[in-house]
MARLO-986001 format. One record per residue (C-alpha): residue number from 1; x, y, z; residue in one letter. Coordinates in steps of 0.05 Angstrom, whole numbers, plus 32768, in hexadecimal, padded with zeros to 4 digits. Example, Ala and Ser with C-alpha at 12.3 -4.5 7.8 and 13.67 -1.06 7.14 Angstrom:
% MARLO-986001
<rec pos="1" px="80F6" py="7FA6" pz="809C" code="A"/>
<rec pos="2" px="8111" py="7FEB" pz="808F" code="S"/>
***
This chain:
% MARLO-986001
<rec pos="1" px="7DE5" py="7F69" pz="8081" code="M"/>
<rec pos="2" px="7E25" py="7F61" pz="80AA" code="A"/>
<rec pos="3" px="7E61" py="7F40" pz="808B" code="L"/>
<rec pos="4" px="7E78" py="7EFE" pz="80A8" code="N"/>
<rec pos="5" px="7EBB" py="7F02" pz="80CD" code="S"/>
<rec pos="6" px="7EE2" py="7EE2" pz="8094" code="G"/>
<rec pos="7" px="7EC9" py="7F13" pz="8060" code="I"/>
<rec pos="8" px="7ED3" py="7F4D" pz="8090" code="Q"/>
<rec pos="9" px="7F1B" py="7F36" pz="809C" code="N"/>
<rec pos="10" px="7F27" py="7F33" pz="8051" code="E"/>
<rec pos="11" px="7F0B" py="7F79" pz="8049" code="K"/>
<rec pos="12" px="7F35" py="7F95" pz="8081" code="E"/>
<rec pos="13" px="7F75" py="7F76" pz="8063" code="I"/>
<rec pos="14" px="7F63" py="7F91" pz="801E" code="Q"/>
<rec pos="15" px="7F55" py="7FD6" pz="8039" code="D"/>
<rec pos="16" px="7F96" py="7FD6" pz="8060" code="Y"/>
<rec pos="17" px="7FC3" py="7FBE" pz="8027" code="I"/>
<rec pos="18" px="7FA4" py="7FDF" pz="7FE9" code="D"/>
<rec pos="19" px="7FC7" py="801E" pz="7FD1" code="G"/>
<rec pos="20" px="8002" py="8019" pz="8002" code="K"/>
<rec pos="21" px="804B" py="800F" pz="7FF5" code="T"/>
<rec pos="22" px="806E" py="7FD4" pz="8017" code="I"/>
<rec pos="23" px="808F" py="8003" pz="804A" code="M"/>
<rec pos="24" px="804B" py="801D" pz="8060" code="E"/>
<rec pos="25" px="8034" py="7FD7" pz="8076" code="L"/>
<rec pos="26" px="803B" py="7FBB" pz="80BC" code="N"/>
<rec pos="27" px="8076" py="7F8B" pz="80C4" code="P"/>
<rec pos="28" px="804C" py="7F4B" pz="80BD" code="N"/>
<rec pos="29" px="8029" py="7F5F" pz="807C" code="L"/>
<rec pos="30" px="8069" py="7F7D" pz="8061" code="R"/>
<rec pos="31" px="808D" py="7F3B" pz="806C" code="A"/>
<rec pos="32" px="8053" py="7F15" pz="804B" code="F"/>
<rec pos="33" px="8052" py="7F42" pz="800D" code="I"/>
<rec pos="34" px="809E" py="7F3E" pz="8006" code="L"/>
<rec pos="35" px="809B" py="7EF2" pz="800D" code="D"/>
<rec pos="36" px="8063" py="7EE5" pz="7FDA" code="I"/>
<rec pos="37" px="8084" py="7F13" pz="7FA7" code="F"/>
<rec pos="38" px="80C9" py="7EF5" pz="7FB4" code="G"/>
<rec pos="39" px="80E7" py="7F38" pz="7FC8" code="L"/>
<rec pos="40" px="8123" py="7F45" pz="7FF5" code="A"/>
<rec pos="41" px="8114" py="7F5D" pz="803C" code="R"/>
<rec pos="42" px="8136" py="7F9F" pz="802D" code="N"/>
<rec pos="43" px="810C" py="7FAC" pz="7FEF" code="H"/>
<rec pos="44" px="80F9" py="7FF5" pz="7FEA" code="I"/>
<rec pos="45" px="80C9" py="800F" pz="7FB5" code="S"/>
<rec pos="46" px="8095" py="8045" pz="7FAD" code="Q"/>
<rec pos="47" px="8069" py="8015" pz="7F86" code="S"/>
<rec pos="48" px="8023" py="800F" pz="7FA1" code="K"/>
<rec pos="49" px="8003" py="7FCC" pz="7FB1" code="I"/>
<rec pos="50" px="7FBE" py="7FBC" pz="7F93" code="S"/>
<rec pos="51" px="7F92" py="7F8C" pz="7FBC" code="A"/>
<rec pos="52" px="7F4D" py="7F76" pz="7FA4" code="R"/>
<rec pos="53" px="7F1F" py="7F43" pz="7FC4" code="R"/>
<rec pos="54" px="7F02" py="7F10" pz="7F94" code="T"/>
<rec pos="55" px="7EB7" py="7F0A" pz="7F98" code="C"/>
<rec pos="56" px="7EAE" py="7ED0" pz="7F69" code="D"/>
<rec pos="57" px="7E9B" py="7E93" pz="7F93" code="T"/>
<rec pos="58" px="7EB8" py="7E64" pz="7F5E" code="D"/>
<rec pos="59" px="7EFC" py="7E86" pz="7F63" code="Y"/>
<rec pos="60" px="7F23" py="7E6A" pz="7F9E" code="K"/>
<rec pos="61" px="7F52" py="7EA3" pz="7FB2" code="P"/>
<rec pos="62" px="7F35" py="7ED7" pz="7FE0" code="D"/>
<rec pos="63" px="7F61" py="7F0F" pz="7FC6" code="M"/>
<rec pos="64" px="7F8C" py="7F23" pz="7F8C" code="I"/>
<rec pos="65" px="7FCA" py="7F4D" pz="7F9C" code="I"/>
<rec pos="66" px="7FF0" py="7F71" pz="7F66" code="K"/>
<rec pos="67" px="8034" py="7F90" pz="7F6F" code="Y"/>
<rec pos="68" px="8067" py="7FA9" pz="7F3C" code="E"/>
<rec pos="69" px="8046" py="7F82" pz="7F02" code="G"/>
<rec pos="70" px="803F" py="7F40" pz="7F28" code="Q"/>
<rec pos="71" px="7FFD" py="7F22" pz="7F3E" code="I"/>
<rec pos="72" px="7FF4" py="7EF3" pz="7F7A" code="K"/>
<rec pos="73" px="7FB4" py="7ECF" pz="7F8F" code="N"/>
<rec pos="74" px="7FAC" py="7EC6" pz="7FDA" code="I"/>
<rec pos="75" px="7F7B" py="7EA4" pz="8008" code="S"/>
<rec pos="76" px="7F6C" py="7EC1" pz="804D" code="I"/>
<rec pos="77" px="7F53" py="7E98" pz="8087" code="K"/>
<rec pos="78" px="7F3C" py="7EAE" pz="80CB" code="I"/>
<rec pos="79" px="7F34" py="7E85" pz="810B" code="G"/>
<rec pos="80" px="7F5F" py="7E6E" pz="8145" code="N"/>
<rec pos="81" px="7F9B" py="7E6A" pz="8117" code="G"/>
<rec pos="82" px="7F95" py="7EA2" pz="80E4" code="N"/>
<rec pos="83" px="7FB6" py="7E91" pz="80A2" code="S"/>
<rec pos="84" px="7FC6" py="7EB6" pz="8062" code="V"/>
<rec pos="85" px="7FE5" py="7E90" pz="8028" code="H"/>
<rec pos="86" px="7FF0" py="7E95" pz="7FDE" code="Q"/>
<rec pos="87" px="7FC3" py="7E6D" pz="7FAF" code="E"/>
<rec pos="88" px="7FDE" py="7E4C" pz="7F71" code="K"/>
<rec pos="89" px="7FAC" py="7E4E" pz="7F38" code="I"/>
<rec pos="90" px="7FB5" py="7E20" pz="7EFC" code="S"/>
<rec pos="91" px="7F9F" py="7E3E" pz="7EBB" code="E"/>
***
């Protein structure tokens, strides 16, 4: 069964980000990762990024990104105006 375009987009983003350092990312995703983790634009580290899609339909974020001990939940949208944003989850 083929993946719908939204799920395929999530998978492609996960596959692209996972296991890379910030400097290995394209400029757009580098800026996004720096922004959500509150890092300076000149941040240099050999730390690897971990990106995992969430498969639980009751869990709103599409992906969990871990970097240097911090965890961020993000939602990814596809369409005429693609959007990626951080999700706040109350515990």
